[in-house]
C-alpha positions in Angstrom: 0.0 0.0 0.0 1.3 3.5 -0.9 1.7 6.1 1.6 1.9 9.9 1.0 5.5 9.7 2.0 6.3 7.0 -0.8 4.5 9.1 -3.4 6.5 12.3 -2.6 9.9 10.4 -2.1 10.3 7.8 -5.0 12.4 4.7 -4.4 15.5 6.5 -5.9 15.6 9.0 -3.0 17.8 6.9 -0.8 20.4 6.6 -3.6 20.2 10.4 -4.2 20.6 11.0 -0.7 23.7 9.0 -0.5 25.1 11.1 -3.5 24.1 14.2 -1.7 25.9 13.2 1.5 29.0 12.1 -0.5 29.2 15.6 -2.1 28.6 17.3 1.3 31.6 15.5 2.7 33.8 16.2 -0.2 32.9 20.0 -0.6 33.3 20.4 3.2 36.8 19.0 2.9 37.7 21.2 -0.2 36.5 24.3 1.8 38.2 23.3 5.0 34.8 23.1 6.8 33.0 20.7 8.9 30.0 19.1 7.2 27.7 20.5 9.8 28.8 24.0 8.7 27.0 23.6 5.4 23.8 23.2 7.4 24.1 26.2 9.7 22.4 29.5 8.9 25.5 31.5 7.9 26.3 34.3 5.5 30.1 33.7 5.7 31.4 33.8 2.2 33.3 30.4 2.4 30.1 28.7 3.8 27.8 30.2 1.2 30.2 29.3 -1.6 30.5 25.8 -0.4 26.7 25.4 0.0 26.2 26.8 -3.6 28.6 24.3 -4.9 26.7 21.5 -3.2 23.5 22.7 -5.0 25.5 22.9 -8.3 27.0 19.5 -7.9 23.8 17.9 -7.1 22.0 19.6 -10.0 24.6 18.3 -12.4 24.0 14.7 -11.3 21.1 15.4 -12.1 19.1 15.8 -9.0 15.9 17.5 -8.6 15.8 20.7 -6.7 13.0 19.4 -4.4 15.4 16.5 -3.4 18.1 19.0 -2.6 15.7 21.0 -0.5 14.5 17.9 1.3 18.1 16.6 2.1 19.0 20.3 3.4 16.0 20.2 5.6 16.8 16.6 6.9 20.2 18.1 7.9 18.5 21.1 9.8 18.8 23.7 7.1 15.4 25.1 5.6 15.9 26.7 2.3 13.4 27.8 -0.5 13.3 26.3 -3.9 14.3 29.7 -5.5 17.3 30.1 -3.3 18.6 26.8 -4.4 18.1 27.7 -8.0 20.0 31.0 -7.3 22.8 29.1 -5.9 23.0 26.8 -8.8 23.1 29.8 -11.2 25.9 31.6 -9.1 28.0 28.4 -8.9 27.6 27.8 -12.7 28.4 31.3 -13.6 31.6 31.1 -11.4 32.5 27.8 -13.0 32.4 29.4 -16.4 34.5 32.5 -15.4 36.9 31.4 -12.8 39.7 28.8 -13.6 40.3 28.0 -10.0 36.7 27.4 -9.2 36.7 25.0 -12.3 39.6 23.0 -10.7 37.7 22.7 -7.5 34.7 21.2 -9.3 36.9 18.8 -11.3 38.2 17.5 -7.9 34.8 16.5 -7.0 33.9 12.8 -7.6 30.8 13.5 -9.8 
């Protein structure tokens, strides 16, 4: 029997969550942060940049924005759909224009 939970979170969600968690660990290491720092309300530039890279990496997988939003929430960070889209755009623009940032992205196991 299907529940509301199973309808909103298809069977692939656990796999996607593992990918999300893997990116979170890698990105935290690249930015010299603790994984928990990604899920704390902070406007510090390094934390924001890391968080935006997390959104970008997940979107390239491809992972739906609603999944990213749910995984962020499960880790204690509530964020709106449009804020995630903005973060993806900012990271994508930076990837096109900043060679160093491109190298950081290449170091991620995507």
